[in-house]
Structures are given as C-alpha cells and as structure tokens.
TIMI-2910 file (N, C-alpha, C, CB; in pm, 1 decimal, decimal comma, always signed):
<rs>
+----------+----------+----------+----------+----------+----------+----------+----------+----------+----------+----------+----------+------+
!      n_x !      n_y !      n_z !     ca_x !     ca_y !     ca_z !      c_x !      c_y !      c_z !     cb_x !     cb_y !     cb_z ! resn !
+----------+----------+----------+----------+----------+----------+----------+----------+----------+----------+----------+----------+------+
!   -425,4 !   -476,7 !  +1766,2 !   -444,2 !   -410,1 !  +1639,2 !   -323,6 !   -440,1 !  +1550,3 !   -463,2 !   -257,0 !  +1658,7 !  Met !
!   -350,2 !   -483,8 !  +1429,7 !   -245,9 !   -520,3 !  +1335,4 !   -229,0 !   -410,1 !  +1229,9 !   -278,8 !   -655,6 !  +1268,2 !  Ser !
!   -107,5 !   -362,4 !  +1213,6 !    -78,5 !   -258,4 !  +1114,7 !    -21,1 !   -321,0 !   +988,6 !    +19,5 !   -153,7 !  +1172,0 !  Trp !
!    -51,1 !   -259,2 !   +874,2 !     -2,0 !   -305,3 !   +744,2 !    +47,4 !   -187,2 !   +662,7 !   -112,3 !   -381,3 !   +667,2 !  His !
!   +152,4 !   -211,3 !   +585,3 !   +196,5 !   -117,0 !   +482,6 !   +147,9 !   -177,0 !   +351,8 !   +355,6 !    -93,7 !   +483,7 !  Val !
!    +89,9 !    -93,6 !   +266,9 !    +34,6 !   -145,0 !   +141,5 !    +76,7 !    -59,4 !    +23,7 !   -117,3 !   -151,9 !   +148,9 !  Tyr !
!    +80,4 !   -122,1 !    -93,4 !   +105,1 !    -53,7 !   -219,3 !    -14,7 !    -76,1 !   -309,2 !   +236,2 !   -103,7 !   -286,7 !  Leu !
!    -65,5 !    +32,7 !   -365,5 !   -174,8 !    +25,3 !   -461,5 !   -120,8 !    +56,2 !   -600,0 !   -289,3 !   +122,9 !   -423,8 !  Leu !
!   -178,6 !     -5,6 !   -700,9 !   -153,8 !    +30,9 !   -838,8 !   -277,2 !   +104,5 !   -886,2 !   -122,1 !    -94,1 !   -928,4 !  Thr !
!   -258,8 !   +227,7 !   -930,4 !   -371,1 !   +310,2 !   -976,5 !   -397,3 !   +285,0 !  -1124,7 !   -342,8 !   +460,7 !   -951,8 !  Cys !
!   -509,7 !   +334,1 !  -1173,4 !   -549,4 !   +312,3 !  -1312,5 !   -446,2 !   +365,3 !  -1411,6 !   -683,3 !   +377,8 !  -1338,8 !  Ala !
!   -376,4 !   +472,4 !  -1376,4 !   -275,5 !   +528,8 !  -1466,6 !   -137,9 !   +464,7 !  -1449,0 !   -264,6 !   +678,2 !  -1444,4 !  Asp !
!   -130,1 !   +358,9 !  -1368,2 !     -4,4 !   +288,3 !  -1346,2 !    +77,5 !   +340,7 !  -1230,3 !    +77,2 !   +294,5 !  -1468,4 !  Gly !
!    +32,7 !   +447,8 !  -1167,0 !   +104,6 !   +504,9 !  -1053,3 !    +96,0 !   +412,0 !   -932,5 !    +48,4 !   +644,0 !  -1018,0 !  Ala !
!   +196,0 !   +419,1 !   -847,0 !   +195,9 !   +343,4 !   -721,8 !   +164,7 !   +438,3 !   -607,5 !   +332,5 !   +271,7 !   -698,7 !  Leu !
!    +89,3 !   +389,4 !   -509,0 !    +56,3 !   +465,9 !   -389,7 !    +88,0 !   +378,6 !   -269,4 !    -93,8 !   +511,5 !   -389,6 !  Tyr !
!   +158,5 !   +433,7 !   -172,2 !   +195,9 !   +359,3 !    -52,4 !   +128,9 !   +421,5 !    +68,7 !   +349,3 !   +356,7 !    -34,3 !  Cys !
!    +79,5 !   +336,7 !   +159,0 !    +15,1 !   +386,3 !   +279,8 !    +18,9 !   +283,5 !   +390,1 !   -127,9 !   +426,0 !   +251,2 !  Gly !
!    -36,6 !   +321,6 !   +506,5 !    -46,3 !   +231,3 !   +621,0 !   -191,3 !   +225,2 !   +666,7 !    +46,5 !   +277,5 !   +737,3 !  Val !
!   -230,1 !   +111,8 !   +724,0 !   -366,6 !    +93,6 !   +771,3 !   -373,3 !    -20,6 !   +871,6 !   -461,4 !    +67,1 !   +653,7 !  Thr !
!   -484,8 !    -28,7 !   +940,4 !   -511,3 !   -142,5 !  +1027,6 !   -612,3 !   -237,4 !   +964,2 !   -562,0 !    -94,8 !  +1163,8 !  Thr !
!   -672,4 !   -196,7 !   +852,5 !   -774,6 !   -277,7 !   +785,0 !   -760,3 !   -258,8 !   +633,5 !   -919,4 !   -238,0 !   +833,1 !  Asp !
!   -694,6 !   -353,9 !   +567,8 !   -666,6 !   -341,7 !   +424,2 !   -793,3 !   -333,0 !   +339,0 !   -583,3 !   -459,2 !   +378,3 !  Leu !
!   -890,5 !   -417,2 !   +366,1 !  -1013,1 !   -419,2 !   +285,3 !  -1087,9 !   -286,4 !   +296,4 !  -1104,5 !   -535,3 !   +329,2 !  Ala !
!  -1100,1 !   -235,4 !   +418,9 !  -1169,9 !   -107,6 !   +439,0 !  -1096,2 !     +5,8 !   +368,9 !  -1183,9 !    -76,5 !   +589,2 !  Arg !
!   -963,6 !     +7,6 !   +381,8 !   -884,5 !   +116,4 !   +323,2 !   -890,2 !   +112,9 !   +171,1 !   -738,9 !   +107,9 !   +370,2 !  Arg !
!   -885,1 !     -5,0 !   +110,9 !   -896,0 !    -16,0 !    -34,3 !  -1033,1 !    +33,3 !    -80,0 !   -872,6 !   -161,9 !    -80,2 !  Leu !
!  -1138,6 !     -2,7 !     -6,4 !  -1273,3 !    +45,3 !    -39,4 !  -1280,5 !   +198,0 !    -29,5 !  -1378,0 !    -19,3 !    +54,3 !  Ala !
!  -1214,7 !   +254,9 !    +71,6 !  -1213,0 !   +401,3 !    +85,4 !  -1140,3 !   +466,0 !    -32,0 !  -1145,9 !   +442,4 !   +218,1 !  Glu !
!  -1027,9 !   +407,6 !    -73,5 !   -955,8 !   +461,9 !   -189,0 !  -1044,6 !   +458,3 !   -312,8 !   -825,2 !   +382,8 !   -214,2 !  His !
!  -1109,5 !   +345,7 !   -337,8 !  -1191,7 !   +332,9 !   -458,1 !  -1321,1 !   +412,8 !   -451,7 !  -1224,0 !   +188,7 !   -481,9 !  Asn !
!  -1361,4 !   +454,8 !   -332,2 !  -1477,9 !   +542,6 !   -318,0 !  -1436,7 !   +689,0 !   -334,0 !  -1546,1 !   +520,6 !   -180,8 !  Ala !
!  -1306,6 !   +715,0 !   -340,0 !  -1257,8 !   +850,9 !   -356,7 !  -1250,0 !   +929,5 !   -227,6 !  -1344,1 !   +923,0 !   -452,1 !  Gly !
!  -1255,8 !   +861,3 !   -113,1 !  -1256,5 !   +931,5 !    +15,2 !  -1127,9 !   +913,8 !    +96,0 !  -1372,6 !   +884,5 !    +96,9 !  Thr !
!  -1029,7 !   +841,0 !    +43,4 !   -910,9 !   +810,5 !   +122,4 !   -796,9 !   +909,9 !   +101,1 !   -863,2 !   +672,3 !    +89,7 !  Ala !
!   -770,8 !   +950,6 !    -21,6 !   -660,4 !  +1043,1 !    -46,8 !   -685,1 !  +1119,9 !   -175,6 !   -526,0 !   +967,7 !    -54,1 !  Ser !
!   -633,7 !  +1240,6 !   -178,9 !   -645,8 !  +1322,4 !   -300,5 !   -569,4 !  +1257,7 !   -415,2 !   -593,4 !  +1465,9 !   -275,6 !  Lys !
!   -455,7 !  +1195,5 !   -383,9 !   -372,1 !  +1136,2 !   -487,1 !   -445,8 !  +1027,1 !   -564,2 !   -245,7 !  +1079,7 !   -425,4 !  Tyr !
!   -510,6 !   +935,7 !   -492,3 !   -577,6 !   +825,4 !   -561,6 !   -714,4 !   +865,0 !   -615,7 !   -592,5 !   +707,3 !   -468,4 !  Thr !
!   -774,3 !   +969,8 !   -562,5 !   -908,2 !  +1011,8 !   -604,9 !   -916,8 !  +1034,8 !   -755,8 !   -948,4 !  +1138,9 !   -531,6 !  Arg !
!   -810,5 !  +1089,1 !   -816,5 !   -810,8 !  +1118,0 !   -959,9 !   -746,3 !  +1006,5 !  -1041,8 !   -738,8 !  +1248,9 !   -986,4 !  Val !
!   -709,3 !   +897,1 !   -976,6 !   -642,0 !   +786,4 !  -1044,8 !   -715,8 !   +653,9 !  -1025,3 !   -498,7 !   +773,5 !   -994,5 !  Arg !
!   -845,9 !   +660,2 !  -1011,1 !   -926,1 !   +541,0 !   -984,8 !   -948,2 !   +460,3 !  -1110,8 !  -1059,8 !   +579,3 !   -924,1 !  Leu !
!   -967,9 !   +330,4 !  -1098,9 !   -969,3 !   +250,4 !   -976,4 !   -828,1 !   +215,4 !   -931,2 !  -1050,2 !   +122,7 !   -997,5 !  Pro !
!   -817,5 !   +182,3 !   -805,1 !   -690,5 !   +141,1 !   -745,7 !   -702,5 !     -5,2 !   -704,5 !   -652,6 !   +231,5 !   -623,0 !  Ala !
!   -594,8 !    -80,0 !   -724,9 !   -592,9 !   -221,9 !   -688,0 !   -474,3 !   -247,9 !   -596,7 !   -586,2 !   -313,1 !   -814,2 !  Ala !
!   -493,6 !   -333,0 !   -499,4 !   -385,8 !   -369,1 !   -407,8 !   -278,0 !   -444,5 !   -484,2 !   -439,2 !   -454,3 !   -289,7 !  Leu !
!   -153,3 !   -398,2 !   -473,9 !    -41,7 !   -464,4 !   -540,9 !    +32,0 !   -556,6 !   -443,6 !    +55,5 !   -360,1 !   -600,0 !  Ala !
!    +57,3 !   -506,8 !   -322,1 !   +130,3 !   -585,2 !   -221,8 !   +106,8 !   -524,1 !    -84,8 !   +282,7 !   -590,7 !   -254,3 !  Ala !
!   +129,2 !   -605,1 !    +17,9 !   +116,8 !   -554,9 !   +154,5 !   +209,9 !   -633,5 !   +246,0 !    -29,8 !   -564,6 !   +204,1 !  Ser !
!   +243,5 !   -570,9 !   +359,4 !   +328,5 !   -636,4 !   +458,6 !   +279,2 !   -598,8 !   +597,6 !   +478,4 !   -596,7 !   +440,0 !  Ala !
!   +267,0 !   -696,6 !   +687,3 !   +226,0 !   -666,3 !   +824,9 !   +342,2 !   -605,1 !   +903,2 !   +175,3 !   -794,1 !   +895,9 !  Pro !
!   +308,2 !   -526,6 !  +1005,6 !   +408,4 !   -465,3 !  +1093,3 !   +367,6 !   -485,6 !  +1238,0 !   +425,2 !   -314,1 !  +1062,1 !  Cys !
!   +465,0 !   -478,1 !  +1328,5 !   +440,0 !   -499,8 !  +1470,8 !   +350,9 !   -393,1 !  +1531,7 !   +570,1 !   -504,7 !  +1545,5 !  Glu !
!   +375,6 !   -267,3 !  +1491,0 !   +302,5 !   -155,7 !  +1550,0 !   +299,5 !    -38,4 !  +1452,6 !   +366,3 !   -113,2 !  +1684,2 !  Asp !
!   +234,9 !    +68,9 !  +1492,0 !   +220,7 !   +185,0 !  +1404,6 !   +356,6 !   +245,5 !  +1369,4 !   +132,1 !   +290,4 !  +1471,0 !  Lys !
!   +445,4 !   +254,7 !  +1466,7 !   +578,4 !   +311,7 !  +1441,3 !   +654,8 !   +232,7 !  +1337,0 !   +658,9 !   +317,5 !  +1569,7 !  Gly !
!   +651,8 !   +101,4 !  +1348,2 !   +720,4 !    +16,2 !  +1251,0 !   +657,4 !    +32,3 !  +1113,1 !   +716,0 !   -131,8 !  +1295,2 !  Ala !
!   +525,2 !    +44,3 !  +1108,3 !   +455,9 !    +61,7 !   +980,4 !   +495,2 !   +194,0 !   +915,6 !   +303,2 !    +55,6 !  +1000,3 !  Ala !
!   +501,4 !   +299,8 !   +993,3 !   +537,9 !   +430,8 !   +938,3 !   +683,3 !   +432,5 !   +890,3 !   +516,1 !   +540,7 !  +1043,6 !  Leu !
!   +772,5 !   +364,5 !   +962,6 !   +912,3 !   +356,5 !   +918,5 !   +924,9 !   +277,3 !   +789,4 !   +999,3 !   +292,9 !  +1027,2 !  Arg !
!   +850,8 !   +166,3 !   +778,8 !   +854,9 !    +86,1 !   +656,8 !   +794,5 !   +163,6 !   +540,1 !   +780,2 !    -47,0 !   +677,0 !  Leu !
!   +684,5 !   +235,1 !   +564,2 !   +623,9 !   +317,0 !   +458,1 !   +726,0 !   +417,9 !   +404,0 !   +497,9 !   +391,3 !   +511,3 !  Glu !
!   +796,9 !   +485,0 !   +491,4 !   +897,6 !   +582,2 !   +449,8 !  +1008,9 !   +514,8 !   +370,1 !   +956,1 !   +654,2 !   +571,9 !  Leu !
!  +1051,7 !   +396,6 !   +415,0 !  +1156,9 !   +323,4 !   +343,2 !  +1110,7 !   +283,6 !   +203,6 !  +1198,7 !   +198,5 !   +422,1 !  Ala !
!   +984,0 !   +242,5 !   +189,8 !   +930,2 !   +207,7 !    +57,6 !   +927,5 !   +331,4 !    -30,6 !   +787,9 !   +146,6 !    +69,6 !  Val !
!   +879,7 !   +442,1 !    +23,3 !   +867,3 !   +565,8 !    -55,0 !  +1002,2 !   +619,1 !   -101,8 !   +796,7 !   +672,2 !    +27,0 !  Lys !
!  +1109,5 !   +588,5 !    -30,1 !  +1243,3 !   +635,2 !    -68,3 !  +1303,1 !   +553,5 !   -183,0 !  +1336,4 !   +629,7 !    +51,9 !  Lys !
!  +1247,0 !   +436,3 !   -209,7 !  +1299,4 !   +349,7 !   -314,9 !  +1255,6 !   +400,5 !   -453,2 !  +1252,0 !   +204,1 !   -293,3 !  Arg !
!  +1334,9 !   +368,5 !   -556,2 !  +1290,0 !   +400,1 !   -692,2 !  +1165,0 !   +318,4 !   -724,8 !  +1402,8 !   +371,8 !   -796,3 !  Pro !
!  +1084,6 !   +368,2 !   -815,7 !   +957,3 !   +304,4 !   -850,2 !   +973,9 !   +155,5 !   -878,9 !   +895,3 !   +373,3 !   -970,9 !  Arg !
!  +1075,0 !   +119,6 !   -954,7 !  +1095,0 !    -19,5 !   -995,2 !  +1127,4 !   -111,4 !   -876,6 !  +1206,7 !    -27,4 !  -1097,8 !  Ala !
!  +1173,4 !    -56,4 !   -765,8 !  +1215,1 !   -139,0 !   -652,9 !  +1113,3 !   -142,6 !   -538,7 !  +1346,3 !    -89,3 !   -600,6 !  Ala !
!  +1008,5 !    -62,5 !   -545,5 !   +914,2 !    -51,6 !   -434,2 !   +845,1 !   -184,3 !   -401,3 !   +809,8 !    +53,1 !   -465,9 !  Lys !
!   +786,4 !   -250,3 !   -500,9 !   +713,8 !   -374,8 !   -475,9 !   +809,3 !   -482,9 !   -425,9 !   +641,4 !   -422,1 !   -603,8 !  Val !
!   +924,4 !   -495,8 !   -490,4 !  +1021,6 !   -597,9 !   -449,0 !  +1068,9 !   -573,3 !   -306,8 !  +1141,8 !   -600,1 !   -544,5 !  Ala !
!  +1094,8 !   -447,8 !   -271,2 !  +1139,1 !   -415,6 !   -135,4 !  +1031,5 !   -452,1 !    -34,0 !  +1174,4 !   -266,3 !   -123,8 !  Phe !
!   +906,7 !   -417,1 !    -62,5 !   +797,6 !   -449,0 !    +29,9 !   +780,5 !   -600,1 !    +43,3 !   +665,9 !   -384,8 !    -17,8 !  Leu !
!   +793,7 !   -671,9 !    -67,3 !   +778,3 !   -817,7 !    -63,2 !   +892,3 !   -887,4 !    +10,1 !   +768,5 !   -872,1 !   -203,6 !  Leu !
!  +1005,9 !   -819,3 !    +28,6 !  +1118,1 !   -876,3 !   +103,7 !  +1094,3 !   -872,5 !   +254,4 !  +1246,5 !   -801,7 !    +70,4 !  Asp !
!   +989,0 !   -805,8 !   +299,0 !   +960,1 !   -794,6 !   +441,6 !   +894,6 !   -923,6 !   +491,7 !   +868,7 !   -672,5 !   +469,5 !  Gln !
!   +917,5 !   -959,2 !   +618,6 !   +856,4 !  -1080,7 !   +673,4 !   +702,9 !  -1075,2 !   +667,1 !   +902,0 !  -1101,5 !   +818,5 !  Pro !
!   +642,7 !  -1180,7 !   +617,6 !   +497,3 !  -1190,3 !   +611,1 !   +433,6 !  -1115,6 !   +495,6 !   +439,9 !  -1140,8 !   +736,7 !  Gly !
!   +512,9 !  -1054,8 !   +408,6 !   +459,3 !   -977,6 !   +296,7 !   +390,4 !  -1068,1 !   +196,7 !   +570,1 !   -898,6 !   +228,0 !  Ala !
!   +293,7 !  -1009,7 !   +125,8 !   +219,3 !  -1086,3 !    +26,9 !   +192,0 !  -1002,5 !    -97,4 !    +88,0 !  -1136,8 !    +86,5 !  Ala !
!   +203,3 !  -1067,5 !   -210,7 !   +164,9 !  -1007,2 !   -338,0 !    +14,3 !  -1023,8 !   -350,9 !   +241,3 !  -1072,8 !   -460,0 !  Leu !
!    -53,8 !   -920,7 !   -393,4 !   -199,9 !   -927,7 !   -405,2 !   -239,2 !  -1020,4 !   -519,4 !   -259,9 !   -787,1 !   -427,5 !  Ala !
!   -353,1 !  -1086,2 !   -501,8 !   -407,2 !  -1172,6 !   -606,8 !   -462,1 !  -1086,2 !   -718,9 !   -517,5 !  -1266,6 !   -550,9 !  Glu !
!   -440,7 !  -1122,7 !   -844,7 !   -498,2 !  -1045,6 !   -955,9 !   -651,4 !  -1048,0 !   -947,3 !   -450,2 !  -1102,7 !  -1093,3 !  Pro !
!   -712,3 !   -935,1 !   -982,0 !   -859,4 !   -926,2 !   -974,6 !   -925,9 !   -994,7 !  -1090,2 !   -903,9 !   -782,0 !   -970,1 !  Ala !
+----------+----------+----------+----------+----------+----------+----------+----------+----------+----------+----------+----------+------+
</rs>
C-alpha cells in the first residue's frame, strides 16, 4: 500500500492538506462533498501537489510538517520531498 500526502487548492483559494492511499479516489470524494467538512463548502477542489511516503506514519509526519508551514511555503515544501509532483493544470 502506497501512502501520499496531498495539497488541494479549493475554489476560494484555500489550501487543504491530507493523506491517502488513492489520490484519484480521495479527490473524487472531496469534490463529491463526502471527504471533509472543510472542503465541502469550498468546492471544487483541485490537486495542487502530492508526495509519496514509505508508510502511514511517514505520511502523517509529513502532513503535520506541511501544515506547520506558512501558506506561501506549503507547496514548495511538499515539492522538496523525494518523488513529489506538481499537479497538471486541469
């Protein structure tokens, strides 16, 4: 099972950070309004960036590290991780 930390950009410009084992499924859940209360009122959400992690513990630690960063540094910090990718524009 492969874990990922992801950043979403919401319709109002807000960033949302989370962890998942399936990026496509989780993004679909966010856009269906069933994934989190935070994104439910800020739809649509688009994937901004993601980074793979070795295991769930590593993913949760990276998620916390991203959340501690100032807004302007979150995407850059996540992209500095090994294997990280910037999402393709829709």
